[in-house]
C-alpha positions, 0 to 999 in steps of 0.5 A: 158717461154722465149727464151734463146738468144743463142736461138735455140741451147737449143730448143730441147726436150719436154720442149721446146714444151710447146707453139708456139714460134713467130719470127717477121722477117724483122725488120728494125728499133730499134723502131720496135725491141723494139715494137716486144720485148714489144709485147712478141715475142721470136725472131726477124729477121734482113735481110742481103739479099740485094735483100729484101725490108727489107734489112738493113746495118750492122750499122742498124743491130747493132742499132736494136740489141742494142734495144733488151732485153736479152731474145729476140733472134736476127736472121740474115737472109741470102740468099747465102751470102759470108762467109765474110758477115756472119762473119761481121754480126755475129761480129758486130750485135752479132747475136744469130742464123743464118737463111739461105734461099738460096742453102747453103749446110750444110757445109757452114751453120755450119762453123760459130759455131752458131746455124742455121735454114735452110729454104726452099720454099715448093711445091708438090714433095718436098723431105722433108726426103732428106732435113732433112737428108742433114741438120741434124745439123740444130737447126730448119727447116723452111718451107716457101712459094714458088713463082716465083722461090723465096724460102721464103720471098714471103708473100704467104702460101704454101699448109699446107697439105704438112706439114710433120710429123717429130721429128725435130723442124719445123718453119712455115712461108709464108703468115701468118697474124693475121687472118690465123695463128690460123688455120695454127697452128691447122693444122700443130702444128709447134714449131714456126711461122715466120711472116713479111709482115703479121704484117706490115702497109702500109710501107714495113718493118715497123711493125703495133702495132695493127696487131702485137698484134693481131698476138700474141693474135691469136697464144696464143689462138690457 
């Protein structure tokens, strides 16, 4: 089963829970987009946050998007962006889903009439119930690692015992790699997993074919 490129808009329901989906984030080149698609991912993340080492320009995003087959969703990743930045990325790069990693309120996230994912860095004392209520219209909720004041994109896993029970579509992120993703899936039973640095080689933002294939294989075996 593949992911409709309009993607997380059609993910609700038991039929969507037949297997764990995979999103590879921080794609920086068309060749890596094609590599991820060929490996069998459901979605890729294109980072528009200037503070990230994997950030790309709008022109780069257009080229990356053009390298994707129709069944792989293009997810735009933002951190407290100006509205105009999101609208430009949506229009130029034909994004299927928006992913917000900052303090964006739900009203900001929903104004683009595009399915969105809201991410949060998880720590002890985090009020998941309140967060779930605040973002009741999000297509999925992403739980990520927190480090040094950064909520997500840290490459560090959070304490999986904090994983909540919920009927929502939950995406697991933070420090996943080919060696730990199977255990993470067995522990948390997520709808999807999200990986970036865990499938990279020595150069940040460039995906390693062997690690990517190993990650996909571990997810399938889990």
